[in-house]
C-alpha positions as CSV (number, residue, x, y, z in Angstrom):
1,M,-141.8,50.2,87.8
2,T,-144.3,48.8,90.3
3,N,-147.8,50.0,91.0
4,E,-146.6,51.2,94.4
5,K,-143.8,53.2,92.9
6,I,-146.1,54.7,90.2
7,W,-148.6,55.9,92.8
8,E,-145.9,57.2,95.1
9,I,-144.5,59.4,92.2
10,A,-148.0,60.6,91.3
11,L,-148.9,61.6,94.8
12,R,-145.6,63.3,95.3
13,Q,-146.2,65.3,92.1
14,S,-149.8,66.2,93.0
15,A,-148.5,67.5,96.4
16,I,-146.1,69.8,94.5
17,D,-148.8,71.0,92.2
18,C,-151.2,71.6,95.1
19,N,-148.9,72.9,97.8
20,C,-149.6,70.1,100.3
21,T,-148.2,66.8,101.3
22,P,-148.7,63.4,99.6
23,E,-150.4,62.1,102.7
24,D,-153.0,64.9,102.5
25,F,-154.6,63.1,99.6
26,L,-155.1,59.8,101.5
27,S,-156.0,61.3,104.9
28,G,-159.8,61.1,104.5
29,R,-159.9,64.7,105.7
30,S,-160.6,67.5,103.2
31,I,-158.5,70.6,103.5
32,V,-157.9,74.0,102.0
33,V,-154.3,75.2,101.3
34,P,-152.9,78.4,99.8
35,S,-152.1,78.0,96.1
36,A,-148.5,78.7,95.3
37,E,-146.0,78.6,92.4
38,H,-143.4,75.8,92.4
39,P,-140.5,75.3,90.0
40,Q,-141.3,71.5,89.9
41,A,-145.0,71.8,89.2
42,R,-146.5,70.6,86.0
43,K,-145.5,73.1,83.3
44,Y,-148.9,73.9,82.0
45,L,-150.5,74.7,85.3
46,P,-151.2,78.5,85.7
47,L,-150.1,78.7,89.3
48,P,-151.1,80.1,91.6
49,F,-154.7,79.1,91.2
50,E,-157.6,81.2,92.4
51,C,-159.5,78.0,93.1
52,N,-158.7,74.3,92.3
53,F,-160.0,71.0,93.7
54,T,-158.1,67.7,93.6
55,S,-159.1,64.3,94.9
56,Y,-157.7,60.8,94.9
57,G,-161.0,59.6,96.2
58,S,-160.9,59.7,100.0
59,C,-160.9,63.5,100.4
60,V,-160.5,66.8,98.6
61,V,-157.5,69.1,98.6
62,A,-158.6,72.6,97.6
63,Q,-155.9,75.2,96.8
64,T,-157.0,78.8,96.6
65,S,-156.2,82.4,96.7
66,P,-156.8,84.1,100.1
67,R,-160.0,85.7,98.9
68,L,-161.6,82.3,98.0
69,E,-160.4,80.3,100.9
70,E,-163.6,80.5,102.8
71,V,-165.7,79.7,99.7
72,A,-163.7,76.5,99.1
73,R,-163.8,75.6,102.8
74,K,-167.6,76.0,103.0
75,Y,-168.1,74.0,99.8
76,I,-165.9,71.0,100.7
77,E,-167.4,70.9,104.2
78,S,-171.0,70.9,102.8
79,Y,-170.9,67.9,100.5
80,P,-169.5,64.3,100.3
81,V,-166.2,64.0,98.5
82,A,-167.6,62.5,95.3
83,H,-170.5,64.9,95.1
84,C,-168.1,67.9,95.2
85,F,-167.3,67.1,91.5
86,E,-170.8,66.7,90.1
87,T,-174.1,68.4,89.7
88,P,-176.3,69.5,91.3
89,N,-173.7,70.6,93.9
90,L,-171.5,72.3,91.3
91,H,-174.3,74.8,90.7
92,A,-174.1,75.8,94.4
93,L,-170.3,76.3,93.9
94,D,-170.8,78.4,90.8
95,D,-173.3,80.6,92.8
96,M,-170.7,81.0,95.5
97,L,-168.0,81.9,93.0
98,Q,-170.1,84.4,91.0
99,P,-169.5,87.4,93.3
100,F,-165.8,87.0,92.7
101,G,-166.2,86.9,88.9
102,M,-165.3,83.2,88.8
103,K,-166.8,80.1,87.3
104,I,-166.1,76.4,87.2
105,C,-164.1,75.8,84.0
106,F,-162.0,72.7,83.7
107,M,-163.0,69.2,85.0
108,A,-160.8,66.2,84.2
109,E,-160.0,62.7,85.2
110,Y,-156.4,61.5,85.3
111,F,-155.2,57.9,84.7
112,L,-152.1,56.0,85.7
113,P,-150.8,52.8,84.2
114,D,-151.2,49.4,85.8
115,P,-147.9,47.6,84.9
116,D,-149.7,44.3,85.3
117,A,-152.3,45.2,82.6
118,L,-150.2,47.4,80.3
119,K,-149.0,45.6,77.2
120,P,-148.4,46.4,73.5
121,L,-151.7,46.2,71.6
122,P,-151.9,45.1,67.9
123,C,-152.2,47.4,65.0
124,D,-152.8,46.8,61.3
125,Y,-150.5,49.7,60.4
126,R,-146.8,50.3,60.7
127,L,-145.7,51.9,64.0
128,K,-142.6,54.0,64.4
129,I,-140.9,55.6,67.4
130,L,-140.5,59.3,66.9
131,F,-138.2,61.9,68.6
132,P,-138.2,65.7,68.8
133,E,-136.4,66.0,65.4
134,D,-139.3,64.1,63.8
135,F,-141.9,66.5,65.1
136,S,-140.7,69.7,63.5
137,G,-142.9,69.5,60.5
138,L,-146.0,68.5,62.4
139,Y,-146.8,71.5,64.7
140,D,-148.5,73.5,61.9
141,S,-151.0,70.7,61.3
142,A,-154.4,70.8,63.0
143,H,-154.4,67.0,63.1
144,W,-151.9,66.6,65.9
145,K,-153.0,69.2,68.5
146,N,-153.5,66.7,71.3
147,A,-150.3,64.7,70.6
148,L,-148.0,67.8,70.4
149,C,-148.0,71.2,71.9
150,A,-146.7,74.1,69.7
151,K,-146.5,76.4,72.8
152,R,-144.2,74.0,74.6
153,K,-142.2,72.2,71.9
154,H,-139.2,71.8,74.1
155,L,-141.3,69.4,76.3
156,D,-142.3,67.0,73.6
157,M,-139.9,64.2,74.2
158,I,-141.0,61.0,72.4
159,G,-143.9,59.8,70.3
160,V,-145.2,56.8,68.3
161,G,-146.6,57.3,64.8
162,A,-148.9,55.0,62.8
163,Y,-148.4,55.0,59.0
164,D,-150.5,53.9,56.1
165,G,-147.7,53.6,53.6
166,E,-145.8,56.9,54.0
167,K,-148.9,58.8,55.4
168,L,-149.0,59.6,59.1
169,I,-152.5,58.5,60.2
170,G,-152.1,58.6,64.0
171,L,-149.8,60.0,66.6
172,A,-149.3,59.6,70.3
173,G,-146.9,62.1,71.9
174,A,-145.4,62.4,75.4
175,S,-144.8,65.8,77.0
176,A,-142.3,66.1,79.9
177,D,-144.8,68.2,82.0
178,C,-142.8,67.4,85.1
179,E,-139.6,65.8,86.2
180,E,-140.8,62.2,86.8
181,M,-144.1,62.1,84.7
182,Y,-144.8,62.4,81.0
183,Q,-148.3,63.1,79.8
184,I,-149.6,61.2,76.8
185,G,-151.7,62.9,74.1
186,I,-153.3,61.0,71.2
187,D,-154.7,61.9,67.7
188,V,-155.9,59.7,64.9
189,L,-157.2,61.0,61.6
190,P,-161.0,60.8,61.5
191,E,-161.2,58.3,58.6
192,Y,-158.9,55.9,60.4
193,R,-160.7,55.9,63.8
194,R,-162.3,52.8,65.4
195,R,-159.6,50.5,64.1
196,G,-157.5,50.0,67.2
197,I,-154.9,52.6,66.2
198,A,-155.3,54.8,69.2
199,S,-154.9,52.0,71.7
200,A,-151.9,50.6,69.8
201,L,-150.2,54.0,69.8
202,T,-151.1,54.7,73.5
203,S,-150.0,51.4,74.8
204,R,-146.7,51.4,72.9
205,L,-145.9,54.9,74.0
206,A,-146.7,54.2,77.6
207,L,-144.2,51.3,77.6
208,E,-141.6,53.4,76.0
209,I,-142.0,56.1,78.7
210,L,-141.7,53.5,81.4
211,N,-138.5,52.2,79.7
212,L,-137.2,55.8,80.1
213,G,-137.8,55.5,83.9
214,K,-140.7,58.0,83.8
215,V,-144.4,57.5,84.7
216,P,-146.9,58.0,81.8
217,F,-150.1,59.7,82.7
218,Y,-153.3,60.2,80.7
219,C,-156.0,62.9,81.1
220,A,-159.5,62.9,79.8
221,A,-162.8,64.7,80.3
222,W,-165.4,62.5,82.0
223,C,-167.7,62.9,79.0
224,N,-165.0,61.9,76.5
225,L,-166.0,58.2,76.6
226,A,-163.8,57.3,73.5
227,S,-160.8,58.7,75.3
228,V,-161.6,57.0,78.6
229,R,-162.2,53.7,76.9
230,N,-158.9,54.0,75.2
231,A,-157.1,54.6,78.5
232,I,-158.7,51.6,80.2
233,K,-158.2,49.3,77.2
234,C,-154.5,50.2,77.3
235,G,-154.1,49.3,80.9
236,F,-154.5,52.7,82.5
237,R,-156.7,53.0,85.6
238,P,-158.5,56.1,87.2
239,A,-156.2,57.8,89.7
240,W,-157.3,61.3,90.5
241,V,-159.7,64.1,89.5
242,E,-159.3,67.8,89.2
243,M,-161.7,70.8,88.9
244,T,-160.6,74.4,88.3
245,A,-162.4,77.7,88.5
246,R,-161.3,80.5,86.1
247,T,-162.5,84.0,85.6
248,K,-165.9,84.6,83.9
249,E,-164.1,86.3,81.1
250,F,-161.8,83.3,80.5
251,V,-164.8,80.9,80.5
252,D,-166.8,83.2,78.2
253,Q,-163.8,83.4,75.8
254,M,-163.5,79.6,75.7
255,N,-167.3,79.4,74.9
256,G,-166.9,81.9,72.1
257,C,-169.0,84.5,73.9
258,S,-168.7,88.2,73.4
259,D,-170.4,91.4,74.4
260,T,-171.1,92.4,70.8
């Protein structure tokens, strides 16, 4: 799996997710397209979006509902590409979304592996390849919420566990969120962190995914420096960014806000 092939697959998947063409992300010209459902889109995306922005660096592809098309167009035409994903400009976007009952909610950076940099990293603990039958007793635990997804168990395809004796102390899991790409999630018990376990699990799982003929991808919030450092240490490189608006009620619920 070459770098060229990995990026080709990722761009093709983003085009499916955003209802555009792969070339749109590299054109240098920001555009607005209607958001639409697609059977091959990433399984966790709540399509169609009201308002979502995606960039591979040279331009922004905004997918929207009809009512927010002009809001998105005005925004991406008002600011440079990189500034569309940062303050203070985000405050302007939030003000534009407010009359529609919307707020900026999710912001994330996505990483793709560099095959020339990806290699198995050392670990002082025993590592074991895990499969769906090994996950059945783990979904009820609060420790593995990033590595596994109880709502979409059928998508959890493969994992790597780290063990201190018989005790599971770290877990990296791969979810088949789309046909050609598996997303990696990672959890390590608090008392075992900062020992290289996360990077050992992530790098090993990424190689296992590539051996299956799939592209591993990794997602992190910009502010989650521990997660970003883990991605880079393992041989992943920044690829694209996304930002999504959701309803005010949804955002307030995530913030634990209520009217009482």
